[in-house]
C-alpha positions in Angstrom: 1.4 6.5 -14.9 3.8 4.7 -12.7 2.3 2.1 -10.3 4.0 0.6 -7.2 2.3 -2.4 -5.7 2.5 -3.8 -2.2 2.9 -7.5 -3.2 3.6 -8.6 0.4 0.2 -7.3 1.6 -1.8 -9.8 -0.4 0.2 -12.6 1.2 -0.3 -11.3 4.7 -3.8 -9.9 4.7 -7.4 -10.5 3.5 -8.8 -7.4 1.9 -12.4 -6.4 2.5 -12.7 -2.9 1.1 -10.6 -0.5 -0.9 -10.4 3.3 -1.0 -8.5 5.7 -3.1 -6.8 8.4 -1.0 -4.6 11.4 -1.8 -1.3 11.8 0.0 0.5 15.0 1.1 4.2 14.9 0.0 7.1 17.3 -0.1 8.9 18.2 -3.3 11.9 15.9 -2.9 9.6 13.0 -2.0 7.7 13.2 -5.3 10.9 13.4 -7.2 12.2 10.3 -5.4 9.0 8.5 -6.2 9.3 9.4 -9.9 12.9 7.9 -9.7 11.4 4.7 -8.3 12.6 4.9 -4.7 9.5 3.7 -2.9 9.3 0.8 -0.5 6.2 -0.4 1.4 8.1 -2.5 3.9 5.9 -2.7 7.0 3.7 0.3 6.2 0.3 0.8 7.6 -2.2 3.6 8.1 -3.5 4.8 11.5 -6.4 7.1 12.5 -5.3 9.9 14.8 -7.5 12.8 15.8 -10.0 12.0 12.9 -7.1 12.2 10.4 -5.5 9.2 8.6 -1.7 9.0 8.8 0.5 6.7 6.9 3.4 5.2 8.9 6.6 3.4 7.8 6.3 4.1 4.0 10.0 4.4 3.0 10.6 7.0 0.3 14.3 7.2 -0.5 16.3 10.4 -0.2 16.5 12.4 -3.4 20.2 12.7 -4.5 20.0 16.4 -5.6 17.8 17.5 -2.7 20.7 18.9 -0.5 19.3 20.7 2.6 15.7 20.4 1.4 15.7 16.6 1.6 13.0 14.8 3.6 13.1 12.1 6.4 12.6 8.8 4.5 10.2 7.3 7.0 8.3 10.3 8.3 4.5 9.9 8.8 2.4 11.3 5.9 -1.1 12.5 6.0 -3.7 10.8 3.7 -6.5 12.8 2.3 -10.0 11.3 2.6 -13.5 12.5 3.1 -14.6 13.0 6.8 -17.5 10.6 6.3 -15.2 7.9 4.9 -12.8 8.4 7.9 -15.7 7.9 10.3 -16.7 4.6 8.6 -13.1 3.4 8.6 -12.6 4.4 12.3 -15.6 2.2 13.2 -14.3 -0.7 11.2 -10.8 -0.4 12.8 -11.9 0.1 16.4 -14.9 -2.2 16.6 -14.1 -5.0 14.2 -10.3 -5.1 14.7 -9.3 -4.4 11.1 -6.2 -2.7 9.8 -5.6 -0.1 7.1 -2.9 -1.3 4.7 -1.6 0.5 1.6 -2.2 -1.7 -1.4 -0.6 0.3 -4.2 0.7 3.8 -5.0 0.5 5.7 -8.2 0.8 9.1 -9.8 -2.3 9.9 -11.9 -2.4 11.7 -15.3 -2.9 15.0 -13.5 0.4 14.5 -11.6 -1.3 13.9 -8.3 0.0 11.2 -5.9 -2.7 8.6 -5.0 -2.8 5.5 -2.9 -5.2 2.6 -2.7 -5.8 1.9 0.9 -7.3 -1.4 1.9 -9.3 -2.4 5.0 -7.8 -5.7 5.9 -7.5 -8.5 8.4 -4.3 -10.4 9.0 -3.9 -14.0 7.8 -2.9 -16.8 10.1 0.1 -18.9 9.2 -1.9 -21.8 7.8 -3.9 -19.4 5.6 -0.6 -18.1 4.1 0.6 -21.7 3.4 -2.8 -22.4 1.7 -2.4 -19.3 -0.5 1.1 -20.4 -1.5 -0.1 -23.9 -2.3 -2.9 -22.6 -4.5 -0.5 -20.3 -6.3 2.0 -23.1 -6.9 -0.8 -25.3 -8.2 -1.9 -22.6 -10.6 1.7 -22.1 -11.9 2.1 -25.8 -12.4 -1.1 -26.1 -14.4 0.0 -23.2 -16.6 3.3 -25.0 -17.2 1.5 -28.2 -18.1 -0.8 -26.4 -20.5 2.2 -24.6 -22.1 4.1 -28.0 -22.5 1.0 -29.6 -23.9 0.7 -26.9 -26.6 4.3 -27.4 -27.7 
C-alpha cells in the first residue's frame, strides 16, 4: 500500500474531523499514481450540487498513455455517503471550514482512497508557533541522542 501525505496541510490548517472517501479516476491516472506522480499543491475539495469534487490535485501524465492520457489537474469526484455530504455541507457553509485532502493511498483491494479533513486555516502567528514547537522537539531529541553517546 503506497501512501502519499499532504505535509503542507498540517502546517497551514487545524484539523477537526477526518473522513475516508473513494475517488473516481481514469486508467492512466491510477497508473501515474502507482508510478509516484502525485502532487497535492493547493488542492481542496468543494461541494457542488450535493457532490464533493476535488480541485487542483496534480496527477502527472502517464508516459505510455498516448491519446488516452488525462488532464493533470482536472476536477475529480469523491465518493461519500449522502448523509456525510450533508453534514460536511453544513460545516463548510455555516462554520466557514474547508475540506482539505490529507493523504492518498491505494488499499489492498486496489481501490484509490483519500483521507479528507475538515479544517480551518491557521494565522501566520500560529504557523510560527508550530514551527517553534517542532524545532524545540527536534533539539530535545538531539540532546537526548548526544547524552546517550
